[in-house]
C-alpha positions as CSV (number, residue, x, y, z in Angstrom):
1,M,20.2,5.4,3.3
2,N,17.2,5.8,5.5
3,K,16.8,2.0,5.6
4,F,20.4,1.5,6.9
5,K,19.9,4.3,9.4
6,T,16.8,2.7,10.8
7,F,18.6,-0.7,11.0
8,G,21.5,0.8,12.8
9,L,19.3,2.6,15.3
10,M,17.4,-0.6,16.0
11,A,20.6,-2.5,16.5
12,I,21.8,0.1,19.0
13,L,18.5,-0.3,20.9
14,T,18.9,-4.0,20.9
15,L,22.5,-3.9,22.2
16,L,21.5,-1.4,24.9
17,L,18.7,-3.7,26.0
18,I,21.0,-6.7,26.2
19,Y,23.8,-4.8,28.0
20,L,21.4,-3.1,30.5
21,G,19.5,-6.4,31.1
22,G,22.7,-8.2,31.9
23,L,23.8,-5.6,34.4
24,I,20.5,-5.1,36.1
25,G,18.5,-8.3,35.8
26,G,21.0,-11.0,35.6
27,Q,20.8,-13.7,33.0
28,Y,17.1,-13.3,32.3
29,G,16.7,-9.6,32.9
30,A,16.6,-8.4,29.3
31,M,14.2,-11.3,28.3
32,I,11.7,-10.6,31.1
33,A,11.7,-6.9,30.3
34,L,11.3,-7.6,26.6
35,V,8.4,-9.9,27.2
36,M,6.6,-7.4,29.5
37,A,7.0,-4.5,27.0
38,G,6.2,-6.7,24.1
39,A,2.9,-7.9,25.5
40,G,1.6,-4.3,25.8
41,N,2.8,-3.4,22.4
42,F,1.4,-6.6,20.8
43,I,-2.1,-5.5,22.0
44,S,-1.4,-2.0,20.7
45,Y,-0.2,-3.3,17.3
46,Y,-3.4,-5.2,16.7
47,F,-6.0,-2.9,18.1
48,S,-4.5,0.7,18.2
49,D,-5.9,1.5,14.7
50,K,-9.5,1.0,15.9
51,L,-8.9,2.7,19.1
52,V,-7.3,5.9,17.6
53,L,-10.0,6.2,14.9
54,K,-12.7,5.9,17.6
55,A,-10.9,8.4,19.8
56,Y,-10.9,11.0,17.0
57,R,-14.5,10.2,16.1
58,A,-13.4,9.3,12.5
59,Q,-16.2,8.3,10.1
60,E,-15.5,6.2,7.0
61,L,-15.8,8.1,3.7
62,P,-18.0,6.8,0.9
63,I,-16.4,5.4,-2.3
64,D,-17.4,8.5,-4.3
65,H,-15.8,11.1,-2.0
66,N,-12.9,13.1,-3.6
67,V,-10.4,11.9,-1.0
68,T,-11.4,8.2,-1.5
69,R,-11.0,8.7,-5.3
70,I,-7.5,10.2,-4.9
71,V,-6.5,7.4,-2.6
72,R,-7.7,4.8,-5.1
73,Q,-5.7,6.4,-7.9
74,L,-2.6,6.4,-5.8
75,T,-2.9,2.8,-4.6
76,D,-3.5,1.7,-8.1
77,K,-0.3,3.5,-9.2
78,A,1.7,2.1,-6.2
79,G,0.3,-1.4,-6.4
80,L,-1.1,-1.4,-2.9
81,P,-4.4,-2.7,-1.5
82,M,-7.1,-0.1,-1.1
83,P,-7.2,1.1,2.6
84,K,-10.3,2.3,4.3
85,V,-10.5,6.1,4.3
86,Y,-11.8,8.1,7.2
87,L,-12.7,11.7,7.9
88,I,-11.9,13.3,11.3
89,P,-14.3,16.1,12.2
90,Q,-11.6,18.7,13.2
91,D,-10.6,21.9,11.5
92,Q,-6.8,21.6,11.7
93,P,-5.5,20.3,8.4
94,N,-3.7,17.0,9.1
95,A,-3.7,13.3,8.3
96,F,-2.4,9.9,9.5
97,A,-2.2,6.3,8.5
98,T,-2.7,3.3,10.7
99,G,-3.0,-0.5,10.5
100,R,-0.7,-3.4,11.1
101,N,-0.1,-4.2,7.4
102,P,-1.1,-3.0,3.9
103,E,-4.0,-5.5,3.9
104,N,-5.4,-4.0,7.2
105,A,-4.7,-0.3,6.8
106,A,-6.6,2.9,7.1
107,V,-5.9,6.5,6.1
108,A,-7.6,9.3,8.1
109,V,-7.8,13.0,7.1
110,T,-9.2,15.9,9.0
111,R,-12.0,18.1,7.7
112,G,-9.6,20.9,7.7
113,L,-7.3,19.1,5.3
114,V,-10.2,18.5,2.8
115,N,-11.2,22.2,3.1
116,H,-7.8,23.8,2.8
117,M,-5.8,21.7,0.3
118,N,-6.2,21.5,-3.4
119,D,-6.1,18.1,-5.2
120,Q,-2.4,18.2,-5.9
121,E,-1.6,18.9,-2.2
122,L,-4.1,16.2,-1.1
123,S,-2.3,13.8,-3.5
124,G,1.1,14.6,-1.9
125,V,-0.3,14.2,1.7
126,L,-2.2,11.0,0.9
127,A,0.8,9.5,-1.0
128,H,3.0,10.2,2.1
129,E,0.5,8.3,4.3
130,L,0.5,5.4,1.8
131,G,4.3,5.4,2.2
132,H,3.9,4.6,5.9
133,I,1.6,1.7,5.0
134,S,3.9,0.4,2.2
135,N,7.0,0.7,4.4
136,R,5.3,-1.1,7.3
137,D,6.1,1.8,9.7
138,I,3.5,0.7,12.2
139,L,5.4,-2.6,12.6
140,I,8.8,-0.9,12.8
141,G,7.4,1.7,15.3
142,T,6.0,-1.1,17.5
143,I,9.3,-3.0,17.6
144,A,11.1,0.2,18.5
145,A,8.6,1.0,21.2
146,T,8.9,-2.5,22.6
147,L,12.7,-2.3,22.8
148,A,12.6,1.2,24.3
149,G,9.9,0.1,26.7
150,A,11.9,-2.8,27.9
151,I,14.9,-0.6,28.5
152,S,12.7,1.8,30.5
153,Y,11.4,-1.1,32.6
154,L,15.0,-2.2,33.4
155,G,15.7,1.4,34.5
156,Y,12.6,1.2,36.7
157,A,13.7,-2.1,38.1
158,S,17.1,-0.8,39.0
159,H,15.5,2.0,40.9
160,F,13.9,-0.5,43.2
161,G,16.8,-2.8,43.4
162,M,15.1,-5.6,41.4
163,G,17.1,-8.4,40.0
164,G,20.5,-6.9,40.5
165,R,23.7,-8.9,41.2
166,N,27.0,-8.5,42.9
167,G,25.8,-5.4,44.7
168,R,26.2,-3.2,41.6
169,N,22.8,-1.6,42.1
170,S,24.1,-0.1,45.4
171,N,26.5,2.1,43.4
172,P,24.8,5.6,43.2
173,I,26.6,6.4,39.9
174,F,25.4,3.2,38.3
175,M,21.9,3.8,39.6
176,I,21.8,7.2,37.9
177,L,23.2,5.8,34.7
178,A,20.8,2.9,34.7
179,L,17.7,4.8,35.8
180,I,18.0,8.0,33.7
181,L,20.6,7.8,30.9
182,A,19.7,4.4,29.4
183,P,15.9,5.1,29.1
184,L,16.7,8.6,27.9
185,A,19.0,7.2,25.2
186,A,16.3,4.7,24.3
187,S,13.7,7.4,23.9
188,L,16.0,9.5,21.8
189,I,16.8,6.6,19.5
190,R,13.1,5.8,19.1
191,M,12.5,9.4,18.2
192,A,15.3,9.2,15.6
193,I,13.8,6.1,14.1
194,S,10.4,7.9,13.8
195,R,12.0,10.9,12.1
196,T,13.9,8.6,9.7
197,R,10.6,7.0,8.7
198,E,9.1,10.4,8.0
199,Y,11.8,11.2,5.5
200,K,11.3,7.9,3.8
201,A,7.5,8.4,3.6
202,D,8.1,11.9,2.2
203,A,10.3,10.4,-0.6
204,Y,7.6,7.8,-1.3
205,G,4.9,10.4,-1.4
206,A,6.9,12.5,-3.8
207,M,7.4,9.6,-6.1
208,V,3.8,8.2,-6.0
209,S,2.1,11.6,-6.3
210,G,4.2,12.4,-9.3
211,N,5.8,15.6,-8.1
212,P,7.7,16.5,-4.9
213,A,6.3,20.0,-5.1
214,F,2.8,18.7,-4.2
215,L,3.9,17.5,-0.8
216,S,6.3,20.4,-0.3
217,S,3.5,22.9,-0.8
218,A,1.2,20.9,1.5
219,L,3.8,20.6,4.3
220,S,4.4,24.4,4.2
221,R,0.7,25.1,4.6
222,L,0.2,22.3,7.2
223,E,3.0,23.7,9.4
224,N,1.4,27.2,9.4
225,Y,-2.1,25.8,10.1
226,S,-0.9,23.6,13.0
227,K,0.2,26.8,14.8
228,Q,-3.0,28.6,14.1
229,I,-5.7,26.0,14.5
230,P,-5.7,23.7,17.6
231,L,-6.3,20.0,17.3
232,R,-8.2,18.3,20.1
233,G,-6.6,15.0,21.0
234,N,-4.0,13.1,23.0
235,D,-0.3,14.0,22.6
236,A,0.5,10.3,22.7
237,T,-0.9,10.1,19.2
238,S,1.1,13.0,17.8
239,H,3.7,10.7,16.1
240,M,0.9,9.4,13.8
241,F,0.2,12.7,12.0
242,I,2.0,14.0,9.0
243,V,3.0,17.2,11.0
244,H,3.0,17.5,14.7
245,P,-0.5,18.5,15.6
246,F,0.1,20.0,19.0
247,K,2.0,23.1,20.1
248,G,5.6,22.6,21.2
249,G,8.9,24.2,20.8
250,G,12.2,24.7,22.6
251,F,13.5,21.7,24.5
252,S,10.4,19.6,23.6
253,N,11.6,19.5,20.0
254,L,14.5,17.3,21.1
255,F,11.9,14.5,21.8
256,S,9.7,15.3,18.8
257,T,8.8,12.3,16.6
258,H,8.8,14.6,13.6
259,P,11.9,16.1,11.8
260,S,11.9,19.8,11.1
261,T,9.3,20.7,8.5
262,A,11.7,23.1,7.0
263,E,14.2,20.3,6.5
264,R,11.6,18.1,5.0
265,I,10.6,20.8,2.5
266,R,14.3,21.4,1.7
267,R,14.8,17.7,0.8
268,L,11.6,17.7,-1.3
269,N,12.7,20.8,-3.2
270,E,16.0,19.1,-3.9
271,M,14.2,16.1,-5.3
272,A,12.1,18.4,-7.5
273,L,15.3,20.0,-8.9
274,R,16.7,16.6,-9.8
275,R,13.6,15.6,-11.9
């Protein structure tokens, strides 16, 4: 179900890009916007893993560390290549996965996660992160970002009257729709894709760790810790973590890359009941 939902949302983004490009940029409008957005995201796709690990001062863990041992057990069970495993020197319990494919992947955990979670909870969290690697969510997220970025560029172009035809950009109603609503819709769809991938990674984590309760328990504790212990970092990286690491709430939740933790726990508990 999540796979079809992701496909449908990506299709809507693509159609929105084609339609908006035709209105604003003429015959080549959508293509130009797509190339410009794609160039930036291509660089991000290949180098963001190294950049984000460096930004969080992550250090690679030795092969005999407990976290590395658990990751190796999970990858053996899942049939995945062994990723590099890193420790982030911060006290908020959290984790993320990065890398463009399973052969070039990394899993990073915070010091707080190691200190506050038992081995079963660690297994649930780490299996979730391996789910992102197995499902190639970095690639899917990059494609979604490219399409959304292209749509945003077209909205920007319409604001300055770039590439329009037949005088349609002079219509103030069209200007508002092109400049505000289309990029807003693209952002919301991109957020929906991210949330869908989180549910899929949760299901994968529950399966590979062997018990949905492992991840359910971890998510409950992670949510509480994220409100009590701050994490120093850039909000642009928030989508990478297993739970949103920075304080938010209210209207900002509309643009959150993460689904409700309570809903994630509910789904995991339903999976546990069906075992």
